[in-house]
C-alpha atoms as one frame of an Amber mdcrd trajectory, in Angstrom:
protein
  96.314  25.436  53.366  94.917  21.959  53.114  91.701  21.778  55.063  92.240
  19.206  57.744  89.172  17.107  56.846  89.012  17.465  53.086  91.259  16.371
  50.270  90.423  19.101  47.750  91.183  22.798  47.437  87.615  24.123  47.198
  86.519  26.836  49.585  83.688  24.949  51.248  82.092  26.421  54.367  84.127
  24.055  56.538  87.337  24.933  54.702  86.659  28.669  55.036  86.060  28.264
  58.766  89.287  26.295  59.059  91.290  28.948  57.197  89.832  31.720  59.341
  90.278  29.830  62.609  93.628  28.141  62.059  95.183  29.673  58.971  98.365
  31.696  58.774  98.909  34.943  56.871  99.545  33.158  53.576  96.282  31.249
  53.918  94.441  34.487  54.618  96.040  36.081  51.552  94.792  33.181  49.421
  91.277  33.548  50.843  91.387  37.320  50.312  92.377  36.905  46.667  89.629
  34.351  46.150  87.025  36.648  47.758  88.105  39.522  45.526  87.605  37.352
  42.448  84.328  35.654  43.391  81.418  37.454  45.073  79.772  34.091  45.820
  82.734  33.271  48.018  82.194  36.520  49.925  78.676  35.306  50.742  80.142
  32.046  52.020  82.561  33.914  54.280  79.648  35.856  55.763  77.707  32.629
  56.310  80.672  31.238  58.229  81.232  34.394  60.286  77.684  35.381  61.244
  77.191  32.672  63.892  80.211  34.096  65.739  78.723  37.608  65.957  77.862
  37.256  69.630  81.165  35.693  70.602  83.394  38.329  72.080  86.663  36.499
  71.460  86.006  35.348  67.887  88.168  38.183  66.617  89.290  36.445  63.448
  85.693  35.851  62.393  84.745  39.429  63.285  87.640  40.686  61.177  86.588
  38.650  58.141  82.953  39.650  58.442  83.928  43.328  58.562  86.402  42.894
  55.719  83.867  41.300  53.394  81.165  43.843  54.268  83.638  46.671  53.758
  84.510  45.405  50.314  80.925  46.047  49.252  80.716  42.564  47.787  77.447
  41.699  49.505  74.248  43.366  50.555
């Protein structure tokens, strides 16, 4: 998925938020594969998701936070 504001393929914080918020299954699969291969990216996903912790309807962000924590990639 091309991030709507950027012209590169890096997983910046904004790009991660965009994939989580607006991405389709294929985009999520790409992010999942990247997280599995790079623990620093897992930290970035948590940084994106943590501000949504108190938002009841931010289910996609809650899912990703739980997924990354469940993978044991971060402390």
